[in-house]
C-alpha positions as CSV (number, residue, x, y, z in Angstrom):
1,M,-81.1,22.6,-48.2
2,K,-83.5,22.8,-51.1
3,R,-80.6,21.7,-53.5
4,I,-79.8,18.7,-51.4
5,I,-83.4,17.6,-51.2
6,T,-83.6,17.9,-55.0
7,V,-80.4,15.8,-55.4
8,L,-81.8,13.1,-53.2
9,A,-85.1,13.1,-55.0
10,A,-83.3,12.8,-58.3
11,A,-81.4,9.8,-57.0
12,V,-84.5,8.1,-55.7
13,L,-86.2,8.6,-59.0
14,A,-83.2,7.2,-60.8
15,V,-83.2,4.1,-58.7
16,A,-86.9,3.7,-59.0
17,G,-86.6,3.9,-62.7
18,C,-84.2,0.9,-62.8
19,G,-85.1,-2.8,-62.7
20,Q,-84.2,-5.2,-59.9
21,G,-80.6,-5.8,-60.6
22,G,-78.0,-8.3,-59.6
23,G,-75.8,-10.9,-61.1
24,S,-72.9,-10.8,-63.5
25,G,-72.8,-8.7,-66.6
26,G,-72.2,-10.3,-70.0
27,D,-69.5,-9.8,-72.5
28,A,-71.2,-7.3,-74.8
29,G,-72.6,-3.9,-73.9
30,G,-75.4,-4.5,-76.3
31,G,-75.9,-8.2,-75.3
32,A,-78.9,-9.9,-73.9
33,A,-80.4,-8.4,-70.8
34,N,-77.4,-7.2,-68.7
35,R,-78.8,-6.7,-65.2
36,L,-76.2,-4.6,-63.3
37,S,-76.3,-4.2,-59.5
38,I,-74.3,-1.1,-58.2
39,A,-73.2,-1.4,-54.6
40,T,-73.2,2.1,-53.1
41,G,-73.5,3.1,-49.4
42,G,-76.0,4.7,-47.0
43,T,-79.0,6.7,-48.4
44,T,-77.8,10.1,-47.2
45,G,-74.2,9.6,-48.4
46,V,-72.7,10.6,-51.8
47,Y,-72.2,7.0,-53.0
48,Y,-75.9,6.3,-53.0
49,V,-76.9,9.5,-54.8
50,Y,-74.1,9.1,-57.4
51,G,-74.9,5.4,-57.8
52,G,-78.5,6.1,-58.4
53,G,-77.6,8.6,-61.1
54,L,-75.1,6.2,-62.7
55,A,-77.7,3.4,-62.7
56,K,-80.1,5.6,-64.7
57,Q,-77.5,6.5,-67.3
58,L,-76.3,2.9,-67.7
59,S,-79.9,1.8,-68.1
60,D,-80.6,4.5,-70.7
61,N,-77.4,4.3,-72.7
62,I,-76.3,0.6,-72.9
63,A,-78.6,-1.5,-75.0
64,N,-80.6,-4.2,-73.2
65,T,-79.2,-3.2,-69.8
66,R,-81.0,-2.6,-66.6
67,A,-79.0,-1.2,-63.7
68,T,-80.0,-0.5,-60.1
69,A,-78.3,1.0,-57.1
70,S,-78.4,-0.8,-53.7
71,V,-77.9,0.4,-50.2
72,T,-74.8,-1.1,-48.4
73,S,-72.3,-0.4,-45.7
74,A,-70.0,0.9,-48.4
75,S,-66.4,0.1,-49.3
76,I,-65.6,-3.2,-47.6
77,E,-69.0,-4.7,-48.1
78,N,-69.1,-3.5,-51.7
79,I,-65.8,-5.3,-52.5
80,K,-67.0,-8.5,-50.9
81,L,-70.2,-8.3,-52.9
82,L,-68.2,-7.9,-56.1
83,A,-65.9,-10.8,-55.2
84,E,-69.0,-13.0,-54.4
85,G,-70.7,-12.2,-57.7
86,K,-73.5,-10.4,-55.9
87,A,-72.8,-6.9,-57.4
88,D,-71.4,-5.8,-60.7
89,I,-70.1,-2.3,-59.9
90,G,-69.0,-1.0,-56.5
91,F,-67.9,2.3,-55.0
92,S,-64.8,2.1,-52.8
93,Q,-62.2,4.3,-51.1
94,V,-58.8,3.6,-52.7
95,D,-57.3,2.7,-49.3
96,T,-59.8,-0.1,-48.8
97,A,-59.4,-1.2,-52.4
98,A,-55.6,-1.3,-51.9
99,D,-56.1,-3.6,-48.9
100,A,-58.4,-5.8,-51.1
101,V,-56.0,-6.3,-54.0
102,T,-53.1,-7.1,-51.6
103,G,-55.1,-9.2,-49.2
104,K,-54.5,-7.0,-46.1
105,G,-56.5,-5.3,-43.4
106,S,-60.1,-6.5,-43.6
107,F,-59.3,-9.0,-46.3
108,T,-57.7,-12.4,-45.7
109,A,-56.9,-13.0,-49.4
110,K,-56.5,-10.9,-52.6
111,Q,-59.9,-9.9,-54.0
112,P,-60.7,-10.4,-57.7
113,V,-61.5,-6.8,-58.5
114,K,-60.3,-4.2,-61.0
115,A,-61.0,-0.5,-61.4
116,I,-63.0,1.4,-63.9
117,A,-62.0,4.9,-62.7
118,R,-60.9,7.1,-59.9
119,I,-63.9,9.4,-59.6
120,Y,-63.5,12.0,-56.8
121,D,-61.9,12.5,-53.4
122,N,-63.5,11.8,-50.0
123,Y,-63.2,14.1,-47.1
124,T,-62.9,12.8,-43.5
125,H,-65.6,14.6,-41.4
126,V,-65.1,14.3,-37.6
127,V,-68.4,15.7,-36.4
128,V,-68.6,16.8,-32.7
129,A,-72.0,17.3,-31.1
130,P,-72.9,20.7,-29.6
131,G,-71.5,21.3,-26.2
132,V,-68.9,18.5,-26.3
133,Q,-65.4,19.7,-25.4
134,A,-63.1,18.3,-28.1
135,A,-60.8,20.3,-30.4
136,T,-58.6,17.5,-31.7
137,V,-58.9,13.8,-32.5
138,A,-56.9,13.0,-29.4
139,E,-59.5,14.7,-27.2
140,L,-62.1,12.2,-28.3
141,K,-60.6,9.8,-25.7
142,G,-63.2,8.7,-23.2
143,K,-66.1,9.9,-25.3
144,R,-69.0,8.2,-27.1
145,V,-67.9,7.9,-30.7
146,S,-69.4,6.3,-33.8
147,L,-66.8,4.9,-36.2
148,G,-69.2,4.3,-39.0
149,P,-70.9,1.0,-39.9
150,A,-69.1,-2.3,-39.9
151,N,-67.6,-3.2,-43.3
152,S,-67.3,0.5,-44.3
153,G,-64.4,2.5,-45.6
154,T,-65.3,5.1,-43.0
155,Q,-64.5,2.7,-40.2
156,V,-61.1,1.9,-41.8
157,V,-60.2,5.6,-41.8
158,A,-61.7,6.2,-38.4
159,R,-59.7,3.5,-36.7
160,R,-56.4,4.5,-38.4
161,M,-57.0,8.2,-37.5
162,L,-57.7,7.4,-33.9
163,E,-54.6,5.2,-33.7
164,A,-52.5,8.0,-35.2
165,A,-53.8,10.2,-32.4
166,G,-52.7,7.7,-29.8
167,I,-56.2,6.3,-29.1
168,N,-57.1,2.6,-29.0
169,P,-60.4,2.5,-30.8
170,D,-61.5,-0.6,-29.0
171,S,-60.7,0.5,-25.4
172,D,-60.1,4.3,-25.2
173,I,-63.5,5.4,-26.4
174,S,-67.1,4.2,-26.0
175,K,-67.3,2.8,-29.5
176,V,-70.5,2.4,-31.6
177,Q,-70.8,1.4,-35.3
178,L,-73.5,3.5,-36.9
179,S,-74.4,4.5,-40.5
180,I,-74.3,8.1,-41.5
181,N,-78.1,8.2,-41.1
182,E,-77.9,6.7,-37.6
183,S,-75.0,8.9,-36.6
184,V,-76.8,12.0,-37.5
185,Q,-79.8,10.9,-35.5
186,A,-77.7,9.9,-32.5
187,V,-76.2,13.4,-32.3
188,K,-79.7,14.9,-32.5
189,D,-80.8,12.5,-29.7
190,G,-77.7,13.2,-27.6
191,T,-76.6,9.5,-27.5
192,V,-73.1,10.1,-29.1
193,D,-70.6,12.8,-28.6
194,A,-68.9,12.5,-32.1
195,F,-68.9,10.5,-35.2
196,F,-66.7,9.9,-38.2
197,W,-67.9,10.1,-41.8
198,V,-65.7,9.8,-44.9
199,G,-67.5,11.1,-48.0
200,G,-67.8,13.8,-50.7
201,L,-69.0,17.3,-50.4
202,P,-71.7,18.0,-49.6
203,T,-73.0,14.9,-47.7
204,A,-76.8,15.3,-47.3
205,G,-76.9,13.8,-43.8
206,I,-74.4,16.3,-42.5
207,T,-76.2,19.2,-44.2
208,D,-79.3,18.0,-42.4
209,L,-77.5,18.0,-39.1
210,A,-75.9,21.4,-39.6
211,T,-79.3,22.8,-40.4
212,S,-80.8,21.6,-37.2
213,K,-77.7,21.8,-35.0
214,P,-75.7,24.8,-36.4
215,D,-73.5,24.8,-33.3
216,M,-72.0,21.3,-34.2
217,K,-68.3,21.3,-35.0
218,L,-66.1,19.7,-37.6
219,L,-62.6,18.9,-36.2
220,D,-59.3,19.9,-37.9
221,T,-57.5,16.5,-38.3
222,A,-54.3,17.8,-40.0
223,D,-52.2,16.8,-37.0
224,V,-52.7,13.0,-37.7
225,L,-52.0,13.0,-41.4
226,A,-48.2,12.5,-41.3
227,K,-48.6,9.4,-39.0
228,M,-51.3,7.9,-41.2
229,Q,-49.1,8.4,-44.3
230,A,-46.1,6.8,-42.5
231,T,-48.1,3.8,-41.4
232,H,-50.5,3.2,-44.2
233,G,-49.1,5.0,-47.3
234,P,-49.5,8.0,-49.6
235,Q,-53.1,7.4,-50.5
236,Y,-54.0,9.7,-47.5
237,V,-53.7,13.4,-48.5
238,S,-54.4,16.8,-47.0
239,L,-57.8,18.4,-48.1
240,D,-59.7,21.5,-47.0
241,I,-63.4,21.4,-46.2
242,D,-65.0,24.8,-47.0
243,T,-67.7,24.5,-44.4
244,S,-69.9,26.9,-46.4
245,V,-71.2,23.8,-48.2
246,Y,-72.9,23.0,-44.9
247,K,-74.0,26.7,-44.3
248,L,-71.3,27.0,-41.6
249,S,-68.4,29.4,-41.6
250,G,-64.6,28.8,-42.0
251,T,-62.3,26.1,-43.5
252,V,-61.2,22.9,-41.8
253,K,-58.2,20.9,-42.8
254,T,-58.7,17.2,-42.9
255,V,-57.5,13.9,-44.3
256,G,-58.6,12.9,-47.8
257,V,-58.7,9.7,-49.7
258,A,-59.7,9.0,-53.3
259,N,-62.7,7.0,-54.5
260,V,-62.7,4.4,-57.2
261,L,-65.3,2.5,-59.1
262,L,-64.6,-1.2,-59.1
263,V,-65.9,-4.2,-61.0
264,P,-65.2,-7.9,-60.9
265,D,-62.0,-8.8,-62.8
266,K,-64.1,-11.3,-64.8
267,M,-66.4,-8.6,-66.2
268,G,-66.4,-8.8,-70.0
269,E,-64.2,-6.2,-71.7
270,Q,-66.9,-4.7,-73.8
271,L,-69.2,-4.2,-70.9
272,A,-66.5,-2.6,-68.8
273,Y,-65.7,-0.3,-71.8
274,D,-69.3,0.7,-72.1
275,V,-69.7,1.4,-68.4
276,T,-66.6,3.7,-68.6
277,R,-67.9,5.3,-71.8
278,V,-71.2,6.2,-70.2
279,L,-69.6,7.4,-67.0
280,F,-67.7,10.1,-69.0
281,E,-70.2,10.8,-71.9
282,K,-73.0,11.4,-69.4
283,K,-70.9,13.6,-67.0
284,P,-73.3,16.6,-67.3
285,Q,-76.3,14.4,-66.3
286,L,-74.3,13.0,-63.3
287,E,-73.3,16.5,-62.3
288,A,-77.0,17.3,-62.1
289,V,-77.4,14.5,-59.6
290,H,-74.4,15.3,-57.4
291,P,-71.7,18.0,-57.8
292,E,-68.9,15.6,-57.1
293,A,-69.4,14.3,-60.7
294,K,-67.7,17.6,-61.8
295,N,-64.4,16.0,-60.8
296,L,-64.6,13.3,-63.4
297,D,-61.4,13.6,-65.6
298,T,-60.1,11.0,-68.0
299,K,-56.4,11.6,-67.0
300,L,-57.1,11.5,-63.2
301,A,-59.4,8.6,-63.6
302,Q,-56.5,6.3,-64.6
303,Q,-54.7,6.9,-61.3
304,V,-56.0,3.9,-59.4
305,A,-52.8,2.2,-58.2
306,P,-52.3,-0.3,-56.6
307,V,-55.6,-1.5,-58.2
308,E,-55.3,-2.5,-61.8
309,L,-57.4,-0.9,-64.5
310,H,-59.9,-3.2,-66.1
311,P,-58.8,-3.8,-69.8
312,G,-62.1,-2.5,-71.0
313,A,-61.6,0.8,-69.1
314,A,-58.0,1.0,-70.3
315,R,-59.2,0.7,-73.9
316,Y,-61.5,3.6,-73.4
317,Y,-58.8,5.8,-72.0
318,K,-56.4,4.8,-74.8
319,E,-58.9,5.9,-77.4
320,K,-59.3,9.2,-75.6
321,G,-55.6,9.7,-75.7
């Protein structure tokens, strides 16, 4: 728990050290006063911690640039903020990003975004409160379940996972839409039976819950993967959660989905290049903020299909061979 608190503290300090961001970045990394807003997620999720660390590195390593990380509902909201010119960099799950660039799902038109990098994989956590009888996703039927906040990638995965298990998420459960912070508190208060969270390892909110409620459970969700892949595509993969990251015992199989860093397609090429450069050059500093940064790899980073790489990012990867 001490390590997680340290990680969160580092992120808060990183954000506090940044200016009040927002607006569109200019053409040159060293141009006049780039103010970059990074759309992340909830405060106890990985996006926010990672984004705070990235904001500090961008501010420190791109001339005349001040970056700040903002709390959001995550993937869907982040993409909408990018498209509306209200954010400059955004974290997103690749399944949501795929919907965005094809104009499907939560998006009624193609969204003008491009990718900087694939950064790490998300793990679907289906957390069951102590004493609740449920060993599979299908057994959540009739129970009080949080699907994650509106406009989040967690909710996209949660709905698709429930449907793959034969559950209508709008009628077969008592549905609520809570953030990771609110979901954790709801389990503590006994007001929900289970919640979905899609994020990296470890997620601070779940570490907190496992510390106070060590008899909570994480469901094995491997049985719904094939149906999700058949319906929605190969971006869903099998991943194992080593629950020792939450001071629990055992391994749980679950559904994984990659994360990407997105920017508006109109971002200047030099600025996009510089953001990508800092992301990789300052990998050790980002690892100190959150261990998921260890997964940064220039070859893997280019695997963002069906989203297109921004030309500035593509130039960086070409230079690195």
